[in-house]
C-alpha positions as CSV (number, residue, x, y, z in Angstrom):
1,M,0.0,0.0,0.0
2,P,2.7,2.6,0.8
3,L,4.4,2.0,-2.6
4,L,1.0,2.3,-4.3
5,I,0.6,5.7,-2.6
6,L,4.0,6.8,-4.0
7,L,3.0,5.7,-7.5
8,L,-0.3,7.5,-7.3
9,I,1.6,10.7,-6.2
10,A,4.1,10.3,-9.1
11,L,1.3,9.7,-11.6
12,L,-0.7,12.7,-10.4
13,V,2.2,15.1,-10.4
14,N,3.7,13.7,-13.6
15,S,0.4,14.3,-15.5
16,V,1.8,17.7,-16.3
17,G,3.5,16.0,-19.2
18,F,0.3,15.6,-21.1
19,R,0.3,19.3,-21.8
20,Y,4.1,19.6,-22.6
21,F,5.7,16.2,-23.2
22,V,9.1,17.4,-22.0
23,H,7.6,18.0,-18.5
24,F,7.4,14.2,-18.0
25,L,11.2,14.4,-17.9
26,N,11.9,17.6,-15.9
27,V,9.0,19.4,-14.1
28,G,7.2,16.1,-13.4
29,Y,10.5,14.5,-12.5
30,A,11.4,17.2,-9.9
31,F,7.9,17.6,-8.3
32,S,7.2,13.9,-8.2
33,I,10.2,13.5,-6.0
34,I,9.1,16.4,-3.9
35,G,5.6,14.9,-3.5
36,M,7.1,11.5,-2.4
37,C,9.4,13.2,0.1
38,L,6.5,14.9,1.7
39,A,4.5,11.6,1.7
40,A,7.4,9.8,3.4
41,V,7.6,12.5,6.1
42,A,3.9,12.1,6.7
43,M,4.1,8.3,6.9
44,F,7.2,8.0,9.0
45,W,7.6,11.3,10.9
46,H,7.7,9.4,14.2
47,L,10.5,7.1,13.0
48,L,12.8,9.7,11.3
49,D,16.3,10.1,12.7
50,W,18.6,12.9,11.6
51,Y,20.2,10.8,8.8
52,A,16.8,9.8,7.3
53,A,15.6,13.4,7.7
54,L,18.7,14.7,5.9
55,H,18.2,12.2,3.2
56,L,14.7,13.3,2.5
57,F,15.6,17.0,2.9
58,G,18.4,16.6,0.3
59,L,16.1,15.2,-2.3
60,L,13.4,17.8,-1.4
61,V,15.9,20.6,-2.0
62,W,17.1,18.9,-5.2
63,G,13.5,18.7,-6.5
64,L,12.7,22.3,-5.6
65,R,15.9,23.6,-7.2
66,L,15.5,21.6,-10.4
67,G,11.8,22.4,-10.8
68,V,12.2,26.1,-10.3
69,F,15.3,26.1,-12.5
70,V,13.4,24.4,-15.4
71,L,10.4,26.7,-15.1
72,R,12.6,29.8,-15.0
73,R,14.7,28.6,-17.9
74,E,11.6,28.1,-20.1
75,R,10.8,31.8,-19.7
76,Q,14.2,32.9,-20.9
77,P,14.4,34.1,-24.6
78,A,17.7,32.3,-25.1
79,Y,16.0,29.0,-24.4
80,H,12.9,29.5,-26.6
81,K,14.4,28.1,-29.8
82,E,15.5,24.9,-28.1
83,L,12.1,24.6,-26.4
84,Q,10.4,25.0,-29.7
85,A,12.6,22.3,-31.2
86,I,11.7,19.9,-28.4
87,Q,8.0,20.6,-28.9
88,H,8.3,20.1,-32.6
89,K,10.0,16.8,-32.0
90,Y,7.7,15.4,-29.4
91,G,4.5,17.4,-29.9
92,N,2.8,14.9,-32.2
93,I,3.1,11.8,-29.9
94,R,-0.3,10.2,-29.6
95,W,-2.2,9.9,-26.3
96,P,-1.9,6.1,-26.0
97,V,1.9,6.4,-26.3
98,K,2.0,9.3,-23.9
99,S,0.0,7.3,-21.4
100,I,2.5,4.5,-21.5
101,I,5.4,6.9,-21.1
102,W,3.5,8.6,-18.2
103,V,3.1,5.3,-16.3
104,V,6.7,4.1,-17.1
105,V,8.5,7.3,-16.0
106,S,6.3,7.6,-12.9
107,A,7.2,4.1,-11.9
108,L,10.9,4.9,-12.5
109,Y,10.7,7.9,-10.2
110,V,9.2,5.6,-7.5
111,L,12.1,3.1,-8.0
112,M,14.6,6.0,-7.7
113,F,13.0,7.2,-4.5
114,L,13.0,3.8,-2.8
115,P,16.4,4.1,-1.0
116,S,15.2,7.2,0.9
117,F,11.8,5.6,1.5
118,Y,13.3,2.5,3.1
119,H,15.8,4.7,5.0
120,A,12.8,6.6,6.5
121,G,10.6,3.6,7.3
122,N,12.9,0.6,8.0
123,P,15.2,-0.4,10.8
124,A,18.9,-0.8,10.0
125,N,20.3,-4.1,9.1
126,F,23.9,-3.2,10.0
127,S,25.4,-2.2,13.4
128,A,25.0,1.4,14.4
129,P,28.6,2.5,13.6
130,I,28.6,0.8,10.2
131,S,25.1,2.1,9.3
132,A,26.2,5.6,10.3
133,L,29.4,5.4,8.2
134,V,27.5,4.2,5.1
135,E,24.8,6.9,5.6
136,L,27.4,9.6,6.0
137,V,29.2,8.6,2.8
138,G,25.9,8.5,0.9
139,L,24.7,11.8,2.2
140,A,28.1,13.4,1.5
141,L,27.7,12.3,-2.1
142,L,24.1,13.4,-2.3
143,F,24.8,16.9,-1.1
144,G,28.1,17.2,-3.0
145,G,26.3,16.2,-6.2
146,L,23.6,18.8,-5.4
147,I,26.2,21.5,-5.0
148,I,27.9,20.6,-8.3
149,E,24.7,20.4,-10.2
150,T,23.4,23.7,-8.8
151,L,26.6,25.6,-9.5
152,A,27.0,24.1,-13.0
153,D,23.5,25.0,-14.0
154,R,24.0,28.6,-12.7
155,Q,27.3,28.9,-14.5
156,K,26.0,27.8,-17.8
157,S,22.8,29.8,-17.5
158,K,24.8,33.0,-16.8
159,Y,27.3,32.3,-19.5
160,K,24.7,31.6,-22.2
161,Q,22.9,34.8,-21.4
162,Q,26.0,36.7,-22.4
163,N,27.2,34.2,-25.0
164,P,24.2,32.6,-26.6
165,H,26.0,31.3,-29.6
166,R,29.1,29.7,-27.9
167,Y,29.6,26.6,-25.9
168,C,30.2,27.0,-22.2
169,D,33.7,26.3,-21.0
170,T,33.9,28.3,-17.8
171,G,33.8,27.1,-14.1
172,F,33.1,23.4,-13.8
173,Y,32.9,23.2,-17.6
174,R,36.7,23.7,-17.7
175,Q,37.1,20.3,-15.9
176,V,34.2,18.3,-17.4
177,R,31.9,19.0,-20.3
178,Y,28.6,18.0,-18.6
179,P,29.1,18.7,-14.9
180,N,25.4,19.1,-14.3
181,Y,24.8,15.5,-15.5
182,M,27.8,14.4,-13.4
183,G,26.2,16.0,-10.4
184,E,22.9,14.3,-11.1
185,I,24.5,10.9,-11.2
186,I,26.4,11.6,-7.9
187,I,23.1,12.6,-6.2
188,W,21.4,9.4,-7.0
189,V,24.4,7.2,-6.3
190,G,24.6,8.9,-2.9
191,S,20.9,8.5,-2.2
192,W,21.2,4.8,-3.0
193,I,24.3,4.3,-0.8
194,A,22.6,6.1,2.1
195,G,19.7,3.7,1.9
196,V,21.8,0.5,1.7
197,P,21.6,-0.3,5.5
198,Y,17.8,-0.3,5.3
199,F,17.3,-2.8,2.4
200,H,15.7,-5.9,4.0
201,T,14.8,-8.1,1.1
202,I,16.0,-9.0,-2.4
203,W,13.2,-6.9,-3.8
204,H,14.4,-3.8,-1.9
205,W,17.8,-4.3,-3.5
206,L,16.5,-5.1,-7.0
207,G,14.0,-2.2,-7.1
208,S,16.3,0.5,-5.8
209,L,19.2,-0.7,-7.9
210,T,17.0,-0.8,-11.0
211,G,16.1,2.8,-10.5
212,L,19.7,3.8,-10.0
213,V,21.0,2.0,-13.1
214,I,18.2,3.4,-15.3
215,I,18.8,7.0,-14.2
216,I,22.6,6.6,-14.8
217,L,21.9,5.2,-18.3
218,I,19.4,8.1,-19.0
219,M,22.1,10.7,-17.9
220,V,24.6,9.0,-20.3
221,G,22.0,9.1,-23.1
222,T,21.2,12.7,-22.4
223,A,24.9,13.6,-22.4
224,K,25.4,11.8,-25.7
225,R,22.4,13.6,-27.2
226,L,23.8,17.0,-26.1
227,E,27.2,16.1,-27.4
228,H,25.6,15.4,-30.8
229,T,23.8,18.8,-30.7
230,Q,26.9,20.7,-29.7
231,D,28.9,19.0,-32.5
232,E,26.4,20.2,-35.0
233,R,26.5,23.8,-33.6
234,Y,30.1,24.3,-32.8
235,G,31.9,21.5,-34.7
236,D,33.5,24.0,-37.2
237,M,35.2,25.9,-34.4
238,P,38.9,24.9,-33.9
239,E,38.7,26.0,-30.2
240,Y,35.7,23.7,-29.7
241,Q,37.6,20.8,-31.2
242,A,40.5,21.5,-28.9
243,Y,38.0,21.7,-26.0
244,I,36.4,18.3,-26.6
245,E,39.7,16.6,-27.1
246,S,41.1,17.8,-23.8
247,V,38.1,17.9,-21.4
248,P,36.4,14.6,-20.4
249,V,32.7,14.1,-20.9
250,L,31.3,13.3,-17.5
251,F,34.0,12.8,-14.8
252,P,37.3,14.8,-14.4
253,G,40.3,12.6,-14.6
254,V,38.5,9.9,-16.5
255,P,39.9,9.9,-20.1
256,L,36.5,9.5,-21.8
257,Y,36.3,12.3,-24.4
258,T,33.3,11.2,-26.4
259,L,30.1,9.2,-26.1
260,R,29.5,8.9,-29.9
261,N,30.2,5.2,-29.9
262,T,28.5,4.4,-26.6
263,R,25.8,1.8,-27.0
264,F,24.6,1.3,-23.4
265,F,22.4,4.3,-22.6
266,L,18.8,5.4,-22.4
267,G,17.2,8.7,-23.4
């Protein structure tokens, strides 16, 4: 029953995608997580310790930040052309297909949320010191990823306002080409790790791990799609070619400079 409640929340919030398809993947994504965070607090408020509360708070802040960022970005003139291209590409999807996508992505958001849900409602399987250590590592990654994603989005947004026709290579973008996607991956890896001491059954492990793997594959696919778009826009610039040959795609220090030949991805 609790998981059904989470799914109903995700379905309700994510229904915004029926008006603008892309909202299944950004606005609905962010506010579905917010809704489930609030539901978990309501269900387990009497059980929450500081670690579980921080876990839910971190995801709540992430959802608010992303949701507000996306809605504000859509109002910026510099983004209108890209938004129109997205609407042109996905605007003709039929309602039956949209309905399937609605259910599938809503279920995905529930799977991604499971580690924090189990963290809030289950007793720990490990000893107190080990549980605390695992939780601290996970929460450090979650909040660290949140900081990276937030700063990266701000840096790019500010840069594109002043340089709408040039790729961004300032701040975090000097170290990695898609730091916002790197931050997103780190957030969900951290959330999963923080929930590990509270997985009681094989289904807890499988469900939460499925959500984690899928969102990582989606981030890789999104980065690959953006790489293709940027190659089309800036490929004739010698400085862009030097940039992509020297700056890794997703993680600094990892010598992966292109996703063009990547086959394992979603999105």
